[in-house]
N, C-alpha and C positions, 0 to 999 in steps of 0.2 A: 588460333592466332598467337603470335609471340611478339614481345617487345623488341627482341634482338633483330638487328638488321642482317638478314641473311644474303643480301645482294639480289641481283635480278636472276641469276642462274647458279645457285649453289651446287657444288659438284656432289656432295654427299650430306644428306640430312638424315638423322636417326631420331626417332621418338622413343623415349624410355620412360617407364613408370618412375615417378618420384618416390623413392623409398621413404623419404622424410615426411610425406604427407600425412600418414597415419599418426606419426609422432607429434606433428604439429597440432592435429585435431585433438589428441590426448592432452597435450600441454594446455591447450585452450580450455578443455573441460576441467583439468586439475585446478587451474587458476581460479575457478568459480566455486571450488569446494568449500563448504562451510558458510557461504553467503546466503542470503535470504531466499533467493530463487533457484539455488542449486539443489539437485536431487540427491547429493551425496551427504551422508552422515559421516563426518570424520572419526567419530567415536566407533562406529561399527566398522569402518575401513580399517581402523587401527587394530582390530582383532587380527588382521591378516599379517601384521608385522610384530605380533606379540605384546601389543599394548592393551590396557584396560584389564577388566576381570570378567570376561564372558562366563555365563553360567554353563556348566556341564551337568548332565543328569542322564536319567534313563527311563523311558516310558515303561511304566508297570505293566500295561497291558497294550502292546502294539497292535493287537488283533482288532481294537476299536478303530483303527485307521487303515489297516492293511488287510485286504480281502484274504480269506483262507490262510491266515497267518500260520496256524498249526500244520497245515498240509503243505506248506512251501518247502521246496528242496533247497533249503539254505543251511549252511554249516554254522556252527556257533559263532565264529567270528563275524559272519555276514549278518546274523541276527543281532549281535551286539551293535554293529555299526547302524543298522536301521533303528533299533530301539534308542540308542544314544542320540542320533541325529534328530529324532521326533520330540526330544525333551531338552535340547541344549541350544544355547545361542550360537555356538560354532563347532563344527566338527571337521577334522582333518582325516580324510579317508585314504590310506595308502593301498593302492591296488596294483600289484605287480602283474605281469602278463598272465592272462588266462584264469585270473582269480575271481571272475564274476563281478568285476566292479560295475559294469553297466547294469546288471540285474539289481544290485544293491542301490545304486543311484535311482533306478526306476521305482523301486519300492519306497525310497525316501520321498521322491517327489510325490508318489501316489498317497502316502500318509500325510504329507503336508497339505496336499489338495483336500483330503477328507477332513483335515482339521480346520478348513475354511480358509486356508491361506492362499494368496497369490504367489506363484513361483516363476522366477526368471531363470531358465536354465541356459548356461553359457558354455561354449567350447571353443578352442582356437580355430578349428577347421570346420567347413561345411559338412564333410563326411562324418566327422565326430558328432556334430549336433544331429544329423539325421539318423545316425545308428542309435543314439540314445533316445531320440524322440519316438522312433518306431517302437522301442520297448514301452516307453510311457503310454503310448496310444494303445498298445495291446492290453494294458492294465486298466485303461480308463475308458475304453470305447463303448462300454455298456452304460456309462454314466448319463444321466439326463442332461440333454444340451450339447452332447459331443458332436452331433451333426451340425450344430450352429456355431462350433468354434470355442469350446472350453479349452481345448488344446490347440495351439497355433504356432506356426513357423514364421519367423521374421526373416525375410530373405529368400533366395531361390532354393528349392528342394533339389538336391543333386543325386540323392540315392533313389535309384529306380523303384526299388521295392517300397520305400515309404511313400513315393509319389503315387504308385499304383493302388496301394491299399488304403491310404488315408488322405490323399491329395485334396479331394473335395471338402474334407472335414477340417483341415488344418491350415490351408493356404488362405490367408486373409483376402487375397484378391479374388480367389474362387468363391470363398464364403460370401464376400461382398457381392460378386457377380450373381450368385444364386438368390441373395436376398433382394438385389435390385431387380432380378428377373421376377421374383415374387411380388415385389412392389409394383413393378411395371404391369404385371397381370392384374393386380388390384385397381391400378389407375385405369387400365384399359376397360375393365368391367364397369367401374364407376362412370367413366366417360360415356360408355354405350348406354348405360341407364340414364344419365343426364341427358343424352340426345333423346331418348324416349320420352323422357319427362317434358322436355322442351316441345317435342312434337305434339303431345297430349295437350299441353297448354295452348299451343297454336290452334288445335281443333276447337278447344273451348273458346278461344278468342274469335275464331271464325263464326261460330254460332252467335257470339255477342255482337259481332260486326253485322251479321246479316239480319239479326233482330233489330239492330239500331237502324240499318238501312230501310227495313220495312216500316219501322215507326216513322222515320224521316219522310218516306214516300207517302204514307197515309196522311201525315200532318201537312204535306205539300198539297195533296189532293184537296183536303179539306180547305186549306187556305186559298187554293185556286178557286174553288167553288164560292167562296165568300167574296173574293175580289171580283170574280165574274159577275156575281149578282150586284155588288155595289157599283161596278162600272156600267152595267146594263141600266141601272136606275139612273145613273148620272147621264147616260146617253138619252134615255127617254125624257128626263126633265129638260136637258138642254135642247132637244128638239122641239119639245112643247113651247118653251119659251121663245125660241127662234120663230116659230109660227106666229106667235102672239106679237113678236116684234115686227114681223113683216105685215101683219094685219094693221097695226098702228101706223105703219109707214104709209100704207095705202090710204089711210084716213086722213093723215096729215097732208098728203097730196104735195104738188110741186110748190116750192117757195116763191110765190108771186103775190102781187097785190101789195096793199098797205101793211100786211103782216108777214111779208116775205122774210124779213130777218128772223122774226120769231120762229117761222116755220123752218128756216134753214138751220137754226141752232137746234131746234128739237129733232130734225132729221139727222143731224150729226150725232146727237146723243143716241138716237135709235141705232144708227149704223154701228156705232161703237159697241153698244150692248149687244147687237146681233153678232158682231165679230167674236166678241168674248164668248158667247154661248156656242157658236159654232166651233170655236178652238177647244172649248171644254168638251164638247161632244166628240171632237176627233180624238182628243187624249183619252177620253173614256173608252172610245172604240178600240184604240191601241191596247189599253188595260185589258179589255175583254179578250183581245187576241192573245195577249200574254198569259192571261189566266187559262185560256184554252190550252195553250202549248204547255204550261206548267202542269195542268191537269193530265194532259196526255202523258208527259215524261213521268210524272208520279205514278200514274198507273202502270206504265211500262216497268219502272224500277220496283214497284211493290210486286208485280207479277214475277219478276226475276228473283226477288228475295224470297217470295213464298217458294218458288221452285227450287232454289239452292238450300233453303233451310231444311227441306225434307232430307236431303243427303247429308247435311251437317249434322242433323239430330241423329241420324243413323250412325254416323261416324263416332259419336262420342258415347254411344251406348256401351256400358261396361267399363268405361273409364271413370276413375274416381273423380270426385269434384274438383273443380279447378284449384280451390284453396289448398286441398290435400296434395295435389300434384305440384303446386308451387312451394310448399314446405318441403316436399321430397327433393325437388331441384335444389333448393337452398342447402339442404343437408348434404347432397352429393357433391356440390361445388365445394363445400367446406372440406369434405373428406378428401377430395382431389388435391386441394391445397395443402392439407396435412400430409398426405403421402408424398407430395413433391418435396416438402421440407425434410421429411424422414429420409428420403432418397439422398438429399444433399448431406445429411448427417450420417450416412451409412458407415463410412470408415471409423468414425467415433464409436458408433454403437458396436461395430464388430470388435473393436479394441476393448471396449467396456465389458463385452461378454467373455473375454479371454480370462482363464484362470491359471493356465500353464503356458508359458511362451519360451520357445527355443530360438536361439540366435547365436551367432558368433560373438566372440569378445569385441572384435573390431566393429561390428555392427552396434553393439551396446555403447561403445565409446563414441561413435560418430552419430547416433541417433539422439535427437532432443527428448523424444518421449516414446518409450516402447510400451509401457503399461501405466494406467492411471495411478496404481498403487502397486508396490513390490514389497511383499513380506518376506519371502525367502529368495536368496541368491544361491544357485548351485553353480560352481565352476568346475567343469570336468576337464580331464587332461591338463590340470593345472600346472604340471611340470613344464609344459610348453608355453605358458602364458607369462609375459614379462611382468615384473612386480608392479610397475605403475598402473598397468591396465587392471590387474587383479585387484589392486587397492581401490581403484575407482569403481570396479564392479561390485566389490563387497560393500562399499559405501551406499549402494542403491538399496540394500536390504533394510527393512524396518525392524525385523525381528530375528532373522536366522541366516547364517552363512554357512554353506557346505563346500569345503575344498576337497576335490577328489582328483587322484591321479598318482603318477609314479615318477618321483624325482630322479629315478635312475634309467628313465627312458629319455626320449628326445627333449632337449632344452628348448628354451625360447630362441627364435633366431634374432640375434643382435649383432651389430658390427662395431659398436663404440669401443669395446674393451680391446679390439684388435686393430683399431684404425691407427695407421702409421702416422697420419697427419695430426692426430690428436695429441695433446700433452699427456704426460704421465698422470697428472692430477685428473684430467678428464677421463682417461682410461680406467682409473681407479674408482671414479664416481660411476662410470658405466658398469663396472664389475659389481659394484655395491647395489645399484638400484635398477638396472635393467637386465643384467645377465643372471641374477638370482631369481629363484622361484619362491612361491609363498611358504612352502615347507621349510626351506632354509631361512627365510626372513623371520618366520614365526619362532625360530629357535628350536625346531624339532630335529634338526640334523646338525651334527657338530662339524667343525672345520675339516675333519678327516673324511666326512661323508656318512658317518655311522649314526644311527638312530638310537635315541634314548627313550625311556618310558615317559609318557606324558598323558595327562587324562583327556587332553584334547584330540589325541590320535588313536585311531583304530586301524591296526594293520591286518589285511587279508592275508592268510598264510597257506592256503591250498589252491593249487592251480589245476585246472581241468583241461587244459589244452594240449600239453606236451607229454609224450611218453617219459617215463622216469629217466632214462639215460639222457635225453635232450635236456630235461629240466636240470640234471646234474651239472651239465655244461653251462647253463644259465646261472645256476647257483655259484658256481666256481668264479664266474666272471663278474656277476653283479650283485649277488646276495650271499656273500660268505658269512656276514653277521646275522642275517635273518633268512636262512635257507627255506625255499618253498617246499611244501609237500605236494605230492602228486595224487589227485583224486580221480583219475581215469584209468582204464584198463591198459594193459601192456601190448595188446595185439594191434597190428596196423589195420586201418580201415581200407587200405588199398589192396588190389590183387597181388598175390605173391610174385615177386620179381627178384631173381638171384642177383641182379645188379645192385639193388638196395635191399639186401635182405637183413640188414642190421639198422637199428634206430639212428646211429650216429657213424658216419663215414668220413674219414680224412683222406683226401687225394693229395699226395706230396709230389709237387713238381720239381723238387729241388735239383734232381739231376738232369732236367730238361729245360734249362733256362736259356731264353733268347732275349738279348738286350732290347729294351723298348726304345722306340724312336722319339724324337722331339726333344724339347727342353725339360720336360717333366716325364721321364721314362717310366716312373713308378705308377703312372696313372692308367697305363694300358698293359696288357699282357696277352700276346698272341697265343702262347701255349695254354694258358688258362681258358681262352676262347675256344681253342680247339678241344680241350678237355670237355667243356660244357656242351659243345656240339656232339660229342661222342656220347655223353651222358644222355642227352636228349634223344639221340638216335637209338640207344640201347633201350630207353624207356618206351619209345614207340614200338620197337621190336617185340618187348615183352608185354605189350598191351596196356601199360599204365598210362600212356599218352596216346591221343589219336593220331593217326597217320595223315598224311596230306590228302588222301582219297576217301577218307571216312566221310560219310554224309549224315547230316542231321544228328550230330553228336548231342546227346541229352544234357541238360544242365546238371553240373556236378561232375561230369566226366570230360569236360573240355580241358585243353592244356592249361588255360589260365585259372581253371578251378582247382587244378591239382599241383601245380608247380609254380614256384616263384624263384626267380634268379635275382639275387640281390648283390649289388656291387658298391663299394664306397665312393667310387669316382665316375663322374658323368661321361668322361672320355670312353671308358670301358663299357658303360651302358650303351652309348650310341653304337659302338662297334658290334656289340652283341645283338642289339635290336635289329640292325640292318641285316646282319649275317644270319640270324636265326629265321627272320622273315623270309629271306631269299632261299634258304635252303629247306625249310620245313613248312612255309606257307604264311599268309597273313595272319592266321589264327594264333601264330606264335610271337606276334609283335608285342603283346602286352605282358609277356612273361618276365621281362627284365626291367629293373629300375633301381633307383638309389635307395638307401635305407629309409630316408624321409618319406618317400612315396609309399612305403609299405607299413608305415605306422598305423596301428589300428586294424590291420588285416591278418589273415592267417591263411596257411596252405598245408595240405598233407605232406608235401615234399618241398624243402627249401634248400636251394643251392647257394651257399655264401662264397662269392669269389673275392678272395682277399686281394687280388690283383698284384700287390707289390712283389717284385722279383727282380728289379733293375733299379739302377741309379744309386745315389749316395745314401738314401734313406727311404723308408717306406711311405713317407709323405705325412701331411697333416692329420690324416684320419687316425694314425697310430701314435701321434705325439703326446697324448695325454696319459696321465697316471692318476689313479685314486678313483674312489667310487663315485665321486661327483664330476669326474672329468668327462669331457665330450666323447673320448674314445670308449669308456666304459658304457656310457649311455647308448652310443651308436651300436656297439657290439651287442648289448643286451637287446635292443630292438630287432636287430637282424637275426640273431640266434633264436629268439623267442617266437618268431613268426611260424616256426616248424611245428606241425602236429604229430606226424608219424615218422618222418624221416629227415634228418639234418645231414646235408653233405657240404663239407667245407673243403674248398679247393685252395691250397696255400703252398707257397714255396718256403718250407719250414726252415731250411738252412739259411736263407736270406733273412727271414724274420728273426730267427734266433740271433743272427749276427747284429742286427740293427735295433731290436727293441730293448727298451729300458728294463733292468732286472725286476722291478716291481710292477711291470706293466700288466694290466688286465688282459691285454692281447696275448702277452706271453703266458699268462696263466691259462688262457684258452688253449694255446698250442700244447702246453704241458699236459693238460687234462686230455686232450684229444689223443695225443700220442700214447698216453697211458691207458686210455679206456675205449677209444674208438677203433673200428675196423679200418686199418690203414691199407691203402693201395697206392701204387705209384702211377704216374702218368703213362708209363709204358704198357700198363695193363688195359689202358683205354685206346691210346694212339699207337699204332703199330710202328716198328722200325722195319723199313723196307730196304731191299736191295734194288739197284737200278734195273736189273733184268726183269723184275716183277711188273714194272709199269706196263710193258707190252702185252701182258696177258690178263690184266685186271679188267673187270667190268667197269662200265661207266660210273656205276654207283660207287664202287670200291675207289675208283680214281678220285671221286669227289670228296673222300674222307681225308682228314688231315693225316699225315704221316711224317716220321722222322726219317732222316738218312744219315748214316755215318759219313764222316769226312771223306773216306776213300770212296764212297759211292756217289758223292754229290755231283762231281763233274759229269759222269756218265749219265746220271738221271737228268740233270739239267740239259745235257745235249739232246736228250730224247724229247724233252719238252720244247727245246729250241727248234728242232726239225718239224714239230707239229704246229708251231705258231703260224697263223695265217694273216694277221693284221699288224701287230705291233710287238716289239720287245723293248722294255725299259730296264736298264741295268744300273744300279746305284753301287758304286764302289769308291770309297774315299781315297784309296791309294792304288797304285799300279806298279806292277813289275813286269819285266820283259817276258819271261816264259808263259805265265798265264795270259798275258795280252796276245802273244803270238797264237796261242791255242784258240782264244776267243776270236781273234781276227779271222783265222781259218774257218771257224764255226759260223760266224756272222756274215762273212762275205756273201756266200750263196744265198743267204736269207734276204740281204738287201738287193742282191740282183734279182730276186724273185718279186721285188716290189714292196717287201715288208719294211715298215719304218722301225729303225733301230736307233734308240737314244741312250747314250751313255752319260751318266752324271757322275762327276768326280770333282776333286778339289783343283783349284787352279795351280799352274806350275809355280807361281810365286810362293805358295805355302809350303813348298818343300824347303827343308832346313839346311841344305848344303847345295852349293853351285852344281855339282855333278848331277844331283837329282832333279834340278830344275830343268837342265837341258834334256835329261833322259825322259822326264815326264812329257815334255813338248814332243819328243820323238814318238813316244807311245800314243800320244793323242793324234799325231799326224798318221800313225799307222792305222789306227781305228777309223780316222776320217777317210783314209785311202780306199778302204773296203766298203764305204758308203755309209758309215755310222755318223750320226750327228752327236757331237760331243758338247755338253753343257757344263759350265763350271758352277760349283756351289761353294762358297767360302766356308771353311771349317766344318764341312759336313762330316757326319758319322754313319749315316745309314748304310746298310748292307742288305739290299733287297733286289730281287728279280721279279718283274712282272711281265707276264706274257698274255697277249690278247686281252688285257684288262680283266682276266678271270682267274689266272693261275699265279699264285704268290709263293716265292721262295723267300724265307725269312730266317735269319740267324745271326751269328756273330763273326762270320767269315767274310773278308773282302774277297770277292770272286776274281778280281783282276790283280790280286796281289798274293805274294808268298807269305806275307807277314799276317799275324793275327791268330786267334785261337783256332783250335781245330775241332771245335765242338760239332755237335750234330746241327743240321739245318732242317727246317720244317718246310714241307710242301703243304700248301693251303689252297683249295679251289673255291673261291667265293668272290664274285665281282664286287660286292659291297666292301669286302675287306681291302681289295685292291684300291678302290676309290678312296677309302678312308686313309690308307697309308700314303697314297699319293698326295692327298690334301694335307695330311700332317707334315709331310716333308716340304711341301710348298710353303706352309705357314711358318715352319721353323728355319727356313733358310736365312742365312744372315745377309743383311743389307750391305754390311761393311765388315772387314775382319776386326775382330776384338783386340788384336795386337798388331803391331807392325809387321810388314811383309819382310821376308828375307832378302837381303842385298848385300853385296860386298861393302866392307867398311868404308872404302874410299869413294864409293859411289853416292852421289847426292840423290835426294829423293826426287822423283819425277814430278812434273807439274801435276796438279790434281786432275786436269782434264786428259792426260795422256797416260794410260796404263803402262806400267814398266815394261812389260813384254813387247809393247809396240813403239818404244821410244825411237827404235832405229828406223821406224817407218813413218816418220813424222809428216811426210809429204802425202801419205796415202790416207784414204778415209777408212775407218774402222769403228766397230761398236764402242760406244763410250766417248768418242771424240765430240767436242763442241766446236763448231766452225760456222762462222757467219749466222750465228744464232740458232743453228741447227744441232740437236742432240741426235747422233746416229745411233741406230739400234741393230740388234741381231734378231730378226724376226723370222722364224721358219715359215715356209710357204703355207702350212697348214694353219698358222696363227695369224696370218695377215689381216683377215677380216676382223678378228678380236682386237688387234692393235689399232686398227682404224677406228673401230667403234669406241674403244676405251680411251685412247689417247690422240685420236684423230691423226694417226701416223700417215705419212705420204712417202711415196717411192721416189728416190733420186735416180733417175735412169742412167746418168753418166757415172755416178759413184757406185751404182748397183747396191744400194743400201737404203733401208727405211729410215726415216728421221721424223722428229717431232720438234715443235717450238720449244726451245730450252727456256724461254721466259715463262712458259705456261705449264710446262711439265717438268717436275723435279726428278732427280735420279731415283729417289725412293718410289715414286709413282711408276717409273719405267724399269725398275729393278729386274722385273722378269725377263726383260730382253736386252740386259747389259751383262758384260762378262763378269 
């Protein structure tokens, strides 16, 4: 839901993540620091910015806390770091690439754990958390309680190896689920036992009931006998009295004579007495009958009770006494209630059991409570953590703070210091508090980026990842003041391959430059992409990388296990990803990414594509200078990913021309030219003659190739003749001779049903009247042979695409005499064709950046009437607005798209497509306007 009123049918709605949400949460937490309920200790947090007097020391016997201390393969600096961390309030651990920082941090956490401390381990990314946590688990997996979660992971586990090896023991949800499962089993067992106890009680109660029924029946029989006897006596007495009363009545006789009144009165008394006795006798007889019935029922009930009791007595044989069973049932009911309460508290119990918790810095900032108590906070990859977050995290520690990382690798991702809408004061504030890392804030690094001696800092100085020549490049760029030593062997771990028989290789593309397209031409480089394709192809041929048809490639020998292609710009990454996957298979899709994506990883072979080779400068990636600059940090990460072979693809001449004199990037180029094996692009990409195309195999035709200027037309003509579906020709300028040649070449192709589209600048962009008219004539000549001509304002592209799969790319306008006469490159790759087409579509101008040429005396045409159509004001043409209709130039193949996107309609009389000018802007319809 949103508070904004988007209307009933919004045309375009995009959902984007709010980048400020994390900062808002951090600000909220920082505002509570120092208050009574806040978990942050400002004094301990202050250690991170050089405040306070934290204790530094060295554990005399680290073996008390670290298993097999004497036998560990740790160098002196690594041992110093562990010993100092276990006896200090704060330690800054500087760990350049490959120096074993993860192992050192693992042993610091191991030692802190065995000191009885609770440890919170933090890193900026999930991958970094998981990699370090896997090492900690390997050190602590044999500790008592490990299976119950003494080491835990807050948040999702993203590293497959960590999930498969230790997921059940460190994932709180899975630990809780296992505990819940155990509790549920206990509840189920107790419930079954309670059911049995209740059944036993029921058997005892049945015996009791039957015995009670028998006693009741016996009492009823006895009572019925007594009542029967009493009633029988009453009957006998009443009958006797009745006989006596009748006898007296006979003696009295009839009430006659002088005593008649007396006799009548006496007779009346006798009759009354007789009636009473007879009534008493009748009631007594009914009582006798009832007593008989009761006696009969009692005897029946007693008989049934005696019969059922025999079975009931048999059922309770072996069952404990009822009181014992009742006590057991009460205890079971109490146990079930307690287990139910424990089940409800399971999350709290899981958290209370944790002694080492791994999480991202963002998780720590956003969570109200990660651990009940935190003694030690370890911040890994601290160079990538913004200072406010690091300050907050350090303040969570009650006893010790460990800051580990490399301030010459990737910095924190922040935007405030480069926000154009912010004031200079705001940008300066951002540089001071969000763009800096903890090492700089603590005063360990001076403004020039160099490091001084400090008791709080231990610097690891021996790397085990890179061969020495690769390490020398990294030292030249990023560690001139503290060069790393190499602690590994010099031989490559890959099969021998002549293509990469040297540890460091520079491929110079200076002589084979092709201008990039779009508004940021330095962000893509087709020649470099072709070089990388050929390197991959060559490594496949030499068995270093698996081929497309290889089956079940073992782990460690897959393409993504052995090779990384790193590029500074996303545009080049996208181009390489799609083209490599198309040419070499989907297994090659993961080879390419930006520098940021490869932080924390390593590969035997690394190809660094510097990309820059066109435009006015190399771009933002190369703009910084100094050891603390982003350029130095990014180059350091890219170069130091290589283990055995580093290949740098660079337009050396372009970079030398544009890089600052003291740039670390220039230092890299200088070192590579002096020490690396240098080869040119020509040694990978062949220079072909047009005649060769007809005799090459399909595999060879698919390879990138250069063509000399004199060979281009013949080679292009060979491709044009082989086109079967479409030809797209981009040429900003046109001259008569080449247009005549192309018209003769393209006419037969359009006649054969092939769709031919020519993209060029509109006539109005010509700078003199004669060229305007001539340009129109050339357009008409192309249209006359069946070509569709589309105008692009101020376009610069020089491209030919055939059948959406063959790409000709270079600096030559194919329809003009003017322009460079450099080589052109032929590239066979549908993905690259699509990318180039999209790039040119995105960068087309919606309107000219400067006024169009027109004679001085000519007034500007009305906005709705293009200049070239002014003389045809009565006719309908694309761009005209008449009667509320904006007319378009929609090719037949695109009519459905125009109808779908803009609800375009066909004007039969005018023979043009049109849209409602009140609802569709020119910008929205720009694709189908002149």
